[in-house]
The first five atom37 places (N, CA, C, CB, O) and aatype in JSON, in Angstrom:
{
  "aatype": [12, 19, 11, 10, 0, 8, 6, 9, 16, 16, 9, 9, 9, 3, 6, 18, 7, 1, 3, 6, 13, 10, 1, 1, 9, 15, 3, 14, 18, 17, 13, 5, 0, 10, 7, 4, 19, 10, 7, 18, 3, 17, 8, 15, 15, 7, 19, 16, 16, 19, 10, 16, 7, 19, 10, 11, 15, 0, 9, 11, 14, 3, 5, 14, 5, 9, 7, 6, 5, 14, 3, 6, 13, 1, 8, 10, 7, 9, 4, 10, 7, 13, 5, 9, 10, 10, 9],
  "atom_mask": [
    [1, 1, 1, 1, 1],
    [1, 1, 1, 1, 1],
    [1, 1, 1, 1, 1],
    [1, 1, 1, 1, 1],
    [1, 1, 1, 1, 1],
    [1, 1, 1, 1, 1],
    [1, 1, 1, 1, 1],
    [1, 1, 1, 1, 1],
    [1, 1, 1, 1, 1],
    [1, 1, 1, 1, 1],
    [1, 1, 1, 1, 1],
    [1, 1, 1, 1, 1],
    [1, 1, 1, 1, 1],
    [1, 1, 1, 1, 1],
    [1, 1, 1, 1, 1],
    [1, 1, 1, 1, 1],
    [1, 1, 1, 0, 1],
    [1, 1, 1, 1, 1],
    [1, 1, 1, 1, 1],
    [1, 1, 1, 1, 1],
    [1, 1, 1, 1, 1],
    [1, 1, 1, 1, 1],
    [1, 1, 1, 1, 1],
    [1, 1, 1, 1, 1],
    [1, 1, 1, 1, 1],
    [1, 1, 1, 1, 1],
    [1, 1, 1, 1, 1],
    [1, 1, 1, 1, 1],
    [1, 1, 1, 1, 1],
    [1, 1, 1, 1, 1],
    [1, 1, 1, 1, 1],
    [1, 1, 1, 1, 1],
    [1, 1, 1, 1, 1],
    [1, 1, 1, 1, 1],
    [1, 1, 1, 0, 1],
    [1, 1, 1, 1, 1],
    [1, 1, 1, 1, 1],
    [1, 1, 1, 1, 1],
    [1, 1, 1, 0, 1],
    [1, 1, 1, 1, 1],
    [1, 1, 1, 1, 1],
    [1, 1, 1, 1, 1],
    [1, 1, 1, 1, 1],
    [1, 1, 1, 1, 1],
    [1, 1, 1, 1, 1],
    [1, 1, 1, 0, 1],
    [1, 1, 1, 1, 1],
    [1, 1, 1, 1, 1],
    [1, 1, 1, 1, 1],
    [1, 1, 1, 1, 1],
    [1, 1, 1, 1, 1],
    [1, 1, 1, 1, 1],
    [1, 1, 1, 0, 1],
    [1, 1, 1, 1, 1],
    [1, 1, 1, 1, 1],
    [1, 1, 1, 1, 1],
    [1, 1, 1, 1, 1],
    [1, 1, 1, 1, 1],
    [1, 1, 1, 1, 1],
    [1, 1, 1, 1, 1],
    [1, 1, 1, 1, 1],
    [1, 1, 1, 1, 1],
    [1, 1, 1, 1, 1],
    [1, 1, 1, 1, 1],
    [1, 1, 1, 1, 1],
    [1, 1, 1, 1, 1],
    [1, 1, 1, 0, 1],
    [1, 1, 1, 1, 1],
    [1, 1, 1, 1, 1],
    [1, 1, 1, 1, 1],
    [1, 1, 1, 1, 1],
    [1, 1, 1, 1, 1],
    [1, 1, 1, 1, 1],
    [1, 1, 1, 1, 1],
    [1, 1, 1, 1, 1],
    [1, 1, 1, 1, 1],
    [1, 1, 1, 0, 1],
    [1, 1, 1, 1, 1],
    [1, 1, 1, 1, 1],
    [1, 1, 1, 1, 1],
    [1, 1, 1, 0, 1],
    [1, 1, 1, 1, 1],
    [1, 1, 1, 1, 1],
    [1, 1, 1, 1, 1],
    [1, 1, 1, 1, 1],
    [1, 1, 1, 1, 1],
    [1, 1, 1, 1, 1]
  ],
  "atom_positions": [
    [[64.85, 121.96, 37.98], [64.11, 120.3, 37.66], [64.56, 119.1, 37.71], [63.72, 120.08, 36.5], [64.05, 118.01, 37.95]],
    [[66.29, 119.68, 37.26], [67.17, 118.47, 37.49], [67.54, 118.14, 38.64], [68.24, 118.49, 36.9], [67.44, 116.97, 38.99]],
    [[68.04, 119.09, 39.49], [67.97, 118.43, 41.13], [66.65, 117.74, 41.21], [68.01, 119.68, 42.51], [66.65, 116.55, 41.52]],
    [[65.55, 118.34, 40.97], [64.3, 117.33, 41.82], [64.42, 115.58, 41.14], [62.26, 118.14, 41.34], [64.36, 114.53, 41.77]],
    [[64.58, 115.75, 39.89], [65.0, 114.31, 39.3], [65.75, 113.8, 39.92], [65.52, 114.17, 38.12], [65.46, 112.77, 40.53]],
    [[66.91, 114.32, 39.96], [68.21, 113.28, 40.28], [67.8, 113.33, 41.76], [70.07, 113.87, 39.85], [68.59, 112.52, 42.24]],
    [[67.02, 113.81, 42.83], [66.71, 113.39, 44.17], [65.37, 112.23, 44.01], [66.31, 114.84, 45.14], [65.5, 111.13, 44.55]],
    [[64.06, 112.58, 43.2], [63.37, 111.22, 43.11], [64.4, 109.81, 42.32], [61.87, 111.58, 42.11], [64.59, 108.76, 42.93]],
    [[64.86, 110.04, 41.13], [65.72, 109.14, 40.86], [66.38, 108.26, 41.82], [66.49, 109.69, 40.27], [66.12, 107.06, 41.92]],
    [[67.29, 108.92, 42.57], [67.8, 108.17, 44.13], [66.91, 107.62, 44.7], [68.32, 109.02, 45.25], [67.11, 106.46, 45.04]],
    [[65.9, 108.12, 44.95], [65.38, 107.77, 46.1], [64.52, 106.35, 45.95], [64.57, 108.95, 46.57], [64.43, 105.45, 46.78]],
    [[63.95, 106.44, 44.71], [63.35, 105.58, 43.97], [64.51, 104.16, 44.05], [63.03, 106.32, 42.43], [64.13, 103.06, 44.47]],
    [[65.6, 104.35, 43.68], [66.7, 103.41, 42.68], [67.66, 102.83, 44.2], [67.98, 104.72, 41.13], [68.14, 101.7, 44.18]],
    [[67.83, 103.62, 45.26], [68.55, 103.34, 46.7], [66.83, 102.51, 47.41], [69.32, 105.36, 47.76], [67.12, 101.53, 48.1]],
    [[65.34, 102.75, 47.34], [64.97, 101.84, 47.56], [64.18, 100.8, 47.18], [64.85, 102.06, 48.09], [63.47, 100.08, 47.88]],
    [[64.43, 100.77, 45.52], [63.49, 99.56, 44.74], [64.41, 98.86, 43.88], [62.17, 100.14, 43.73], [64.11, 97.74, 43.47]],
    [[65.85, 99.57, 43.45], [66.6, 99.18, 43.14], [66.21, 99.64, 41.27], [0.0, 0.0, 0.0], [65.23, 99.86, 40.57]],
    [[67.38, 99.61, 41.18], [67.33, 99.94, 39.36], [66.44, 99.48, 38.42], [68.46, 99.46, 38.66], [65.77, 100.1, 37.58]],
    [[66.55, 97.84, 38.77], [65.04, 97.08, 37.28], [63.73, 97.85, 38.33], [64.68, 94.18, 37.14], [62.8, 97.05, 38.27]],
    [[63.45, 98.6, 38.89], [62.08, 98.56, 39.32], [62.15, 100.29, 38.89], [61.68, 97.93, 41.19], [61.13, 100.79, 38.42]],
    [[63.35, 101.13, 39.07], [63.52, 102.52, 38.24], [63.15, 101.95, 36.97], [65.13, 103.31, 38.21], [62.05, 102.25, 36.51]],
    [[63.62, 101.46, 36.59], [63.86, 101.3, 35.02], [62.22, 100.78, 34.51], [65.31, 99.92, 34.64], [61.93, 100.81, 33.31]],
    [[61.29, 100.35, 35.48], [60.43, 99.29, 34.69], [59.53, 100.59, 35.01], [60.01, 97.4, 35.27], [58.7, 100.92, 34.16]],
    [[59.66, 101.34, 36.18], [58.29, 102.26, 36.09], [58.71, 103.58, 34.44], [58.08, 103.4, 38.21], [57.74, 103.69, 33.69]],
    [[59.77, 104.29, 34.08], [59.89, 105.14, 33.93], [59.58, 104.79, 32.06], [61.09, 105.64, 34.73], [59.4, 105.59, 31.14]],
    [[59.63, 102.74, 32.07], [58.92, 102.49, 31.22], [57.57, 102.72, 31.0], [59.1, 101.65, 31.15], [57.14, 103.46, 30.12]],
    [[56.96, 102.16, 31.71], [55.21, 102.57, 31.92], [55.25, 104.08, 31.13], [54.56, 102.79, 34.01], [56.21, 104.85, 31.16]],
    [[54.17, 104.27, 30.53], [53.77, 105.79, 30.23], [53.51, 106.44, 31.25], [52.66, 106.01, 29.42], [54.06, 107.42, 31.76]],
    [[52.19, 105.56, 31.67], [51.37, 106.69, 32.39], [52.22, 107.49, 33.47], [50.08, 106.03, 33.15], [51.99, 108.66, 33.79]],
    [[53.67, 106.33, 34.19], [53.86, 107.05, 34.97], [55.15, 107.69, 34.87], [53.6, 106.52, 35.94], [55.57, 108.22, 35.9]],
    [[56.15, 107.76, 33.42], [56.59, 108.35, 33.11], [55.94, 109.89, 32.5], [57.13, 107.59, 32.64], [56.44, 110.67, 31.69]],
    [[54.9, 109.94, 33.1], [53.8, 111.21, 32.46], [53.46, 111.65, 33.65], [52.32, 110.81, 31.49], [53.25, 112.86, 33.69]],
    [[53.34, 111.15, 34.5], [53.32, 111.63, 35.59], [54.63, 112.21, 36.34], [52.77, 110.73, 36.18], [54.56, 112.93, 37.34]],
    [[55.88, 111.79, 35.71], [56.94, 112.08, 36.44], [57.05, 113.1, 36.05], [57.98, 111.4, 36.45], [57.56, 113.8, 36.93]],
    [[56.77, 113.86, 34.82], [56.76, 115.19, 34.2], [56.13, 115.75, 34.89], [0.0, 0.0, 0.0], [56.75, 116.43, 35.7]],
    [[55.34, 115.76, 34.92], [53.96, 116.33, 35.77], [54.22, 116.95, 37.09], [52.89, 115.13, 36.12], [53.71, 118.06, 37.26]],
    [[55.07, 116.31, 38.27], [55.81, 115.94, 39.21], [57.26, 117.22, 39.13], [56.13, 114.21, 38.92], [57.81, 118.03, 39.87]],
    [[57.33, 116.83, 38.09], [58.77, 118.01, 37.87], [58.34, 119.15, 37.34], [60.04, 117.56, 36.78], [59.05, 120.16, 37.27]],
    [[56.96, 119.08, 36.85], [56.46, 120.67, 36.39], [56.31, 121.04, 35.46], [0.0, 0.0, 0.0], [56.14, 122.23, 35.18]],
    [[56.37, 119.63, 34.32], [56.4, 120.21, 33.33], [54.91, 119.79, 32.28], [57.81, 119.89, 32.84], [54.31, 118.72, 32.43]],
    [[54.53, 120.77, 31.31], [52.77, 120.76, 30.75], [52.76, 119.34, 31.01], [52.23, 121.26, 28.83], [53.81, 118.69, 30.93]],
    [[51.87, 118.91, 31.26], [51.02, 117.21, 30.9], [51.05, 117.24, 29.53], [49.15, 116.93, 31.42], [51.87, 116.54, 28.93]],
    [[50.09, 118.1, 28.8], [49.47, 118.38, 27.8], [50.59, 118.21, 26.69], [48.79, 119.68, 27.95], [50.43, 117.36, 25.82]],
    [[51.67, 119.0, 26.71], [52.53, 119.29, 26.16], [52.94, 118.22, 25.29], [53.28, 119.74, 26.92], [52.79, 117.11, 25.8]],
    [[53.48, 118.22, 23.97], [53.48, 117.37, 23.44], [55.24, 117.14, 23.44], [52.6, 117.55, 22.27], [55.8, 116.17, 22.93]],
    [[55.79, 118.08, 24.01], [57.62, 117.94, 24.18], [57.54, 117.66, 25.21], [0.0, 0.0, 0.0], [58.64, 118.01, 25.65]],
    [[56.99, 117.23, 26.02], [57.38, 116.47, 27.69], [58.17, 115.29, 27.66], [56.01, 115.91, 28.59], [59.11, 115.1, 28.42]],
    [[57.76, 114.45, 26.73], [58.61, 113.48, 26.83], [60.38, 113.76, 26.32], [57.87, 112.43, 26.02], [61.39, 113.32, 26.86]],
    [[60.27, 114.53, 25.27], [62.01, 114.78, 24.97], [62.41, 115.75, 25.89], [62.48, 115.4, 23.36], [63.54, 116.06, 26.24]],
    [[61.41, 116.16, 26.21], [62.58, 117.32, 27.65], [62.49, 116.83, 28.72], [62.16, 119.06, 28.17], [63.39, 117.34, 29.39]],
    [[61.71, 115.83, 29.57], [61.8, 114.76, 30.8], [63.05, 114.13, 29.98], [60.22, 113.57, 31.2], [64.05, 114.82, 30.18]],
    [[63.26, 113.18, 29.24], [64.41, 112.17, 28.61], [65.57, 113.38, 29.02], [64.23, 111.63, 26.54], [66.49, 113.22, 29.83]],
    [[65.26, 114.77, 28.18], [66.72, 115.15, 28.93], [67.31, 115.62, 30.12], [0.0, 0.0, 0.0], [68.5, 115.83, 30.34]],
    [[66.0, 115.8, 31.12], [66.27, 115.82, 31.88], [66.24, 115.39, 33.09], [66.23, 116.26, 31.72], [65.97, 115.97, 34.14]],
    [[66.62, 113.98, 32.8], [66.76, 112.69, 33.47], [67.87, 112.4, 32.78], [65.61, 111.62, 33.42], [68.68, 111.68, 33.36]],
    [[68.13, 112.8, 31.62], [70.06, 111.96, 31.19], [70.81, 113.01, 32.28], [71.02, 112.33, 28.79], [71.55, 112.6, 33.18]],
    [[70.48, 114.6, 32.05], [71.18, 115.51, 33.3], [71.15, 115.44, 34.66], [70.83, 116.64, 33.29], [71.89, 116.06, 35.43]],
    [[69.63, 114.12, 35.14], [70.38, 114.4, 36.58], [70.68, 112.93, 36.6], [69.41, 115.11, 38.09], [70.85, 112.85, 37.82]],
    [[70.89, 111.63, 36.15], [71.2, 110.47, 36.35], [73.25, 110.89, 36.05], [70.12, 109.29, 35.16], [73.97, 111.19, 35.1]],
    [[73.38, 110.7, 37.26], [75.17, 111.01, 37.3], [75.44, 109.58, 37.08], [76.06, 111.73, 38.98], [74.95, 108.69, 37.77]],
    [[76.48, 109.37, 35.78], [77.34, 108.13, 35.71], [78.39, 107.66, 36.78], [78.05, 108.26, 34.58], [79.03, 106.61, 36.73]],
    [[78.46, 108.78, 37.89], [79.58, 108.3, 38.3], [79.35, 108.08, 39.84], [80.71, 109.2, 37.91], [80.27, 108.12, 40.65]],
    [[77.6, 107.76, 40.25], [77.8, 106.89, 41.16], [77.26, 105.81, 40.86], [77.48, 107.23, 42.24], [76.56, 105.69, 39.86]],
    [[77.46, 105.05, 41.54], [77.09, 103.14, 41.66], [75.96, 102.8, 41.22], [76.97, 102.41, 43.16], [75.48, 101.88, 40.57]],
    [[75.61, 103.81, 41.75], [74.01, 102.65, 42.3], [72.88, 103.6, 41.02], [73.14, 103.04, 44.94], [71.66, 103.68, 41.07]],
    [[73.72, 104.15, 40.05], [72.8, 104.63, 39.19], [72.93, 104.69, 37.94], [72.53, 105.59, 39.44], [72.08, 104.33, 37.13]],
    [[74.57, 105.39, 37.56], [74.93, 104.52, 36.03], [75.22, 104.13, 35.93], [0.0, 0.0, 0.0], [75.48, 103.29, 36.79]],
    [[75.77, 104.07, 34.4], [75.79, 101.83, 34.0], [77.19, 101.69, 34.29], [75.47, 100.96, 31.79], [78.06, 102.55, 34.17]],
    [[77.35, 99.99, 34.89], [79.17, 99.33, 34.72], [78.69, 99.15, 33.77], [80.11, 98.01, 35.5], [77.59, 98.71, 33.45]],
    [[79.87, 99.61, 33.03], [81.05, 99.45, 31.77], [81.08, 97.78, 32.18], [82.96, 100.56, 31.97], [80.35, 97.04, 31.53]],
    [[81.95, 97.2, 33.3], [82.64, 95.72, 33.86], [81.97, 95.22, 33.91], [83.28, 95.39, 34.94], [82.27, 94.03, 33.81]],
    [[80.02, 95.58, 34.13], [79.42, 94.41, 34.13], [78.65, 94.09, 32.8], [78.58, 94.38, 35.25], [78.37, 92.93, 32.49]],
    [[78.31, 95.19, 32.02], [78.23, 94.75, 30.66], [79.17, 93.67, 29.42], [78.21, 95.88, 30.28], [78.85, 92.84, 28.58]],
    [[80.8, 94.46, 30.06], [81.89, 93.31, 29.19], [82.1, 92.5, 29.96], [83.33, 93.7, 28.64], [83.03, 91.79, 29.57]],
    [[81.59, 92.11, 31.2], [82.22, 90.13, 31.94], [80.67, 89.92, 31.29], [82.56, 89.55, 34.58], [80.91, 89.15, 30.36]],
    [[79.23, 90.17, 31.26], [78.64, 89.59, 31.07], [78.47, 89.06, 29.47], [77.9, 90.08, 31.69], [78.09, 87.92, 29.18]],
    [[78.87, 90.19, 28.39], [79.36, 89.42, 27.0], [80.46, 88.69, 26.85], [0.0, 0.0, 0.0], [80.27, 87.92, 25.91]],
    [[81.65, 88.53, 27.37], [82.15, 88.05, 27.7], [81.42, 86.29, 28.04], [82.59, 88.96, 28.42], [81.13, 85.41, 27.23]],
    [[81.34, 86.31, 29.19], [80.11, 85.03, 29.15], [79.75, 84.46, 28.1], [78.83, 85.36, 29.57], [80.14, 83.39, 27.65]],
    [[78.36, 85.79, 27.34], [77.82, 85.36, 26.54], [78.29, 84.61, 25.22], [77.29, 86.16, 26.44], [77.45, 83.93, 24.63]],
    [[80.34, 84.72, 24.42], [81.3, 84.57, 23.72], [80.6, 85.94, 22.85], [0.0, 0.0, 0.0], [79.93, 85.66, 21.85]],
    [[80.7, 86.81, 23.08], [81.1, 87.99, 22.0], [82.39, 88.18, 21.91], [80.58, 89.34, 22.28], [82.95, 87.33, 22.59]],
    [[82.86, 88.64, 21.58], [84.02, 88.73, 20.91], [83.81, 90.58, 21.33], [84.04, 87.98, 19.04], [83.06, 91.33, 20.71]],
    [[84.88, 91.08, 22.76], [84.66, 92.31, 23.16], [85.83, 92.92, 22.3], [84.65, 92.53, 24.78], [86.93, 92.35, 22.3]],
    [[85.6, 94.22, 21.47], [86.47, 95.22, 21.12], [86.58, 96.59, 22.3], [85.95, 95.66, 19.64], [85.57, 97.19, 22.67]],
    [[87.6, 96.84, 22.65], [88.23, 98.0, 23.37], [88.28, 98.97, 22.59], [89.49, 97.84, 23.87], [88.28, 98.52, 21.45]],
    [[88.33, 100.4, 22.58], [87.78, 101.66, 21.84], [88.8, 102.76, 22.28], [86.12, 102.08, 22.29], [88.68, 103.92, 21.87]]
  ]
}
């Protein structure tokens, strides 16, 4: 199911962008429907936990259109006046 989640995620982000993907997965009905599409039991109490784990595995940070952009966050923090500490 991770491979299918990766493909669905990639297509949505390529077609509509990261903001739209985040908007969609923040909708509880859409999130539940995605879990069903991926083959998880719709009335299971653990579908949120399982689907979150699957998405975490499916979304690869090394793909620039999907993963986080640490430099963007760092630049935004500097622009907003935050002290940036490198760990």
